[in-house]
N, C-alpha and C positions, 0 to 999 in steps of 0.2 A: 464599382463596389469600393467605397472609400474606407479610410481608416476608422471613420466614425462608426461603421457597422460593428467593428470589434469592441469599441467602447460601449456601444449600446447593447451588444451581446452580453458583455460582462454584467450590465444592469439587469439582465434577464436570467441570471444564473439560478435564481430561485424558481423561475418558471421552467427553465430547462430541466431542472431536477424532477419535475412532475410530468414531463413529456413521456408518453408511452410509445411503444413501437408503431402503433397505428398513426399517431400524430406525426412522428418523425419520418417514417419510411413510406407509408402509404399516402397519407394526406399531405405530408411535407409542409406542415404549418410553420409559419414564420420564416423558414429558410428552406430552399430546395437542397437536395443532396449535393448537387454540384457546387452550390454556394458553401456548404459545410466542408466539402473537400478542399476548395480553394482557401477557406478560412483556416482550416487546420494546417494546410501546407505553409501558408504565410506565417502563422503563429509559431510553427516549428522552427522555421528559419529565423524569425524575429527573436525568439528567446535565445537562440544560439548567438545571434548578432550582439545582443545585450551582454551576454556572458563574455564574449570575446573582446569587448571594448573596455572591460574593467581594468583599472591599473593594478599592477602587482602590489600586493599587501603582505607585509611580513606577518606570519602567523606562528603561534606557539603550539607545540605538539601537545596532544591530549594524552595523559599518562594511561588512560584506559585503552588507547589505540596505538599500539606499537608500530603499526604500518604507516601511520600518518594519513590514512585515507580520510578520516573524519575531520581532523584538525585542518587539513589542507583545503577543505571545502566549506564546512559549516561556519568557520570563523569569517570567511570572506563573504558568505551569502548575505550577511547583515548589511553589506555595502551596496547591494543591488538596488536600483531605483524601484519605486512602487509600481511603475508600469510593468515591470518584469513579472511581479507576483500576480497582477491582474491578468496579464496575458497567459501566464502559465496555468492559472486556475481554469480558464476557459479551454486552453489546450488539453489539459489532462481530462476534463470532462468529455471532450470530443474523442480523445484517445481511448478512454475506458469504454465509451459507448461502442466505438468501432471494434474493440476487442470482443465485446459480447455479441455484437451483430455487425459484421463488416459492411461499411458503405464506401470505404476508400480502396483504391487499386492496390495490388500487391507491392510490397516494399515502399509504400507511401511514406511511412514514418521514419525509415532509415535515412540518416544523413551521412553515415559512414558506410559506403558501399563501393566495391571495386568496379562496378559496371556503370556508374553514373556520376555526374558532378556532385561533389560533396556539399558545398555550401556556396550560396551567393553572398556577396559582401552586403553589409547593411545599407550602403548607398544604392546598390543595385535593387535591393528590396524596396526601398522607399521610392526610387525612381519608377519602378514598375507599378507601384501602388498609386503614385501621383499620376502616371499616365492613365491608369484606370479611372481615376477621379476626373481627369480632364475630358476623357471620352464620355463620361456619364453626364458631365455638366459643362456646357459651352457658354454659360451665362457669364456676364462681366463680373467685375469685383475681384479683389485680391484674394489669393489663397496662400496658405503656408506650404507651398509645394517645393520650395527650395530646400534641398537637403543640407544637413550639417549646420542649420541655423538654430537659434533658440526658439523660434516660433514652433508651436505644436509640440514642444517637449522633446524634440529630436536632437538636442545639443549633446545628448549622451553618446552619440556616434562621432567618432573621430575620423576625419577624412584621410588621415595619415596612417591609420592603423587598420589593416585588413585582418579578417579572421584567419587563424592558422588552418592550413589544409592538411587533413589526414587522408591520404590517398586510399589506404586500405585499413581494414580492421586490425591487421597485424601492426601497422604503424601506430594506430591509436593505442593498442596495448602497450607498446614500448613507451609511449608518452606517459601513460598512466603509471607504469612502473617507475618512471623517472620522476614521478610526482609533479608532472606538468599541471600548473594551476587550472588552466582552462579545461584541459581534458578531465580533471577530477571534478570540476564544477558540472560539466556535461554529464558525467557519470552519476552525480548526485541528483541533479534536478531533471535530467532528460534521458534516463537510461533506455527508453524505448527507441532512441535515435541510433542505438548501437546494436548490432546483431547479437542475438542471444548467445551464440557460440563464443563470441568475443567476451561478453560479460562473464560467462562461466569460466573462461580461461583466466580472466583478471581475478575473479574471486578465488580460484585455486592458487594463483600466484600469491595473493595477499595472505591466504591461510598458510602457505608454505613459508613465506617470509616471517609471518608472525610466530610460527612455531620455531624457526631458526633463531630469531631474536630472543624468544623466551628461553630456549635451551641455553643459549650463551649467557644470558643474564643470570639465570638460576645457577649455572655452573660457577659463576664468579661471586655471587652474593649469598645464595641459600642452597648449597648442594643437597641439603636434606629434603628439599622440595622435589627432588627428582624421584622420590619414592612414589610408587603407584598407590592408588587407593584400592583397598580390598573390601569388597562387599559380599557379605554372606546372606544368601537368600534361600528361604524355605520354599519348596516347590508349590505348596498350596497357599503361600502368603506373599506372593511377589509384590503386590501393591503396597502392603503394609511394611514389609522389610525394606523395600526400595525407598519409601518415604522416610523411614526411620534412619536409614544410612545416608541418604543423599539430600534430604530436605534442607539441611543447614550447611551443606558443603559450599565453600567459597567458590567464586568464579575461577580462581587459580587452581583450586582442587579439581574442578570440572575439567580443566584442560590437561590435567595429568592423565596417565593411563589408568583407566578404571578396570580392575579385574574382578570377575564375579566367580564366586564359589557357591554352587548349589548344594544344599543339604537335603537329606531325606526327612521322612516324618519323625525319626528319632534323633535328628540333629547331626547325623554322621555325614561328613563331606563326601560328595561324589568324586570318583576318580577322574583325573584329567587335568590339564593345564589350560588356562584361558589364553588362547592365541587370537582373540577377537571374536570367536564363534560364540562362546557362552555369554559375552557381554551383549552381542547383537541379539541373541535369543532372549536374554533378560529384558532388553529394551523393548523388543517386540511384544513380549508377554506383559510388561508393565503398561505399555500404551494400550494394548488390547483390553486390559482390565479397566484402565482409566476411562477409555472412550466408550465403554459399554453403557448404553442408555439406562440399564438397570441400576447403575451407580448414581445416575442423575447429576453427574458433573457435566456431561455433554448429552445432547439429545440430537434427534435427527429431523431433517425436513420431511415433507410429505412422503408417503410410502413410495411414490413413483420415482423419487430422486434419492431419498435415503442418504443424505449427506450430513456430516457432523457440524455442530456449532455449540457454543456454551449454553447450558441449560439456564433459562431465565429464573428457575426456581431452585438453583443449586444452593443458594444461601440458606434455604430452609432445611435442606437435608444435610448440609455440611456447614453449620454456622460457625464452627471454631477454626477449621483449617482449610476451608474451601478455596480461598484465594491463594493460600500457600501451595495447594495442590495444582492450581492452574499455572502458577509460576514455575513449578517443578516440571510440568508437562512441556511448557515453553522451553525450558532449559534442555530437556531431553531431545527435543527436535533440533535445538541449536547444536547440541553435541553430535547428533547424527550428521548435520551439515558439516561441522568442523572435521569430523573423521571420514567424511565421504561415504557414509552408510546409507543404503537405500531403505527407506521406511515407507510403506504404503499406507497413507492416511487420506481419506476422502472427505475433505472439508467442503462445506457449502461455499458457493462462489462469493456470496456477500461477506463471509467471514475471512476468506482468503484476501479479499479486497481490503478489509480492515487491517489484516496483518501487514499488508504492503503500504499501509498509511493512506489509503484512498477513502474518499467520502462516499458513502453508500446511501442511496435514497430509493425512489420509486422503481427505477429500472432494475434494481436488484431484488425487489420484493418477490418477483416470480420465483427466484431461487430459494426464498424463505418459505413461502406458503402460497401455493397456486390459488387456493380458494380466497384467501385474503386479497390477493392481487386482483382477482376477478371482481370481488365486491367493490374495491376501490375504483376499478375501471367502470363498473356499472354506475356508481355515483357520479363519476366525472362526466359521463355522457348522458346522464338521465335528463330527459326533456320535460318531465312533469314538474310538479311543485316539490322541490327538495325538502321543504319543511314537513311535508306529509310523511316522510320516511322516519320522522321522530328521532333523529340523531342529534347528539350533543358532542361537545369537545371533551369526551370522556370515554373510557373503555371499561367494561365490566369483566372481571376475571374470577375464576374459581380456582383457588390454590389449596389443594389438599382438603377440599370441603369447606374452606373459608372464602366468603365472598368479599371481593375488593373492587372499589371503583377508582380507576386511575384517571386523574384529570390531565388532559393534554396541554391545557393552559390554566392559568390561575382562575379558579371559579368556573372551570370548563364544563362541569355538570349542568350549569345553568345557561350555557351559551349554545343556542340552537345552530345547527348547520343549515346554511341557506345557499342559494345559488351563488350569491356574491362571495361567500367565504369558504365554499367547498374545496377549492384548490388548497387553501391553507390547512383545512382539515386533513386532506389526503397527505399533504406534506408532514403534518404533525404525527399522523398514524404511522407513516413510513419511518419517520425518525425514531419514534418510540420503539417500534417492533425491531428495527434493524440495529439501532444504536443504544438508546437509553436503557432498555431493559436488560442488556447484557454488558453494560459499560464497564462495571468493575471487574467482571470475569475476563472480558477481552483485554483490558488493560493489564491485569496480572499475567495473563498468558504471554502477551507481547513483551512485557517487561522482562520476563524470564528468558524469552527468546533472544531479544536484542542485548541483554546483559551478557550473554555468552558470546555471541558473534555480533558485536556492536555495529560493524560496518556492512553487514550482509544485505540490509534493505536498500543499500545504494544501487544494487545491481539488478533488481528485479521489479 
């Protein structure tokens, strides 16, 4: 199994996104599961090897990121060679599929683990791959098997520079806290290689450091900003009063202590002092009201799953402030993470993947709508004349009594679905349902979330 299989696999990323479980697990089309396990293991090691070989680069700190987590990684990422991004794209597709339905052995993805060797050097990786190539092909002719040469694009590996060894998760945590460049790059681009417990500890340490730096800076520059934010909320109008009080609050204001004073129906304040309890109660009530399908900001997947995701028709019921509300809900969840509050929210798997910055396509369709998924699978495996089904590259929707035709491609209502283009049709339907129809709502929610805890997505 040579390196060319990984390059050709990258060429099939569109095809891979339309593979269903039967294709991949039962029939094992294109690749066997053992090949995918090998491929994912190699790419995992390969991506780390690329990261470890980059020369040190001086970076400027991001004023939005007092901890330095973002500036220490994002600024350097632009120097990575194109092969890294190609390899990582395939790697993450394999990882995300394995998360949904495992095909790899336990701890397969962890590169920092106290009970096994952490990393191979890039030279070891290429040597093992070259050996695999030579065993596969005994024919004559020169090959680019020599490591460390410019042939085959492997000159990015330096024979004199070996990857740093992190013997334990605790040692890795220390390196991250010391702003070690390679450790931070791994955390940004390959968080799955680090145990979740270690990532959680790093996240808490970054929050703790950010709070300490913020307190120190405010004490020196703006002592007045130490004041907490007081929010008055009527019991029956939690959503309205919350939006009125917090909708325009700055990120700095969100990071202050937010105290909540509940008032009764006549406007009299309830007795008691907020020691965190009333704010958590307010946050839970606010989110419960906002996530109610009756409001139509969020809706739920099929009845059997009943998971939340942004309503595709929210712009019709909330034309003026819908996106601002989505951004506010994102900030609310960011505040909960920042303060370490446990909030029980059941988002659909595909929406969680979007929050984490992952690309979602056919394999996530089942978590969106089981019936739509089954219809697409029927079309994919249909052995009759596909044109007899009367499908075009368009979708008909009824939105509050108004009929709309959505074209999946330009002029799609006039393009028939055939045996030759049905895979593209399945791809386009999945992309529209999971991505395009809730693009603005998802972006507003995620913007609110990451504007509050800018670096949080590095860890999960």
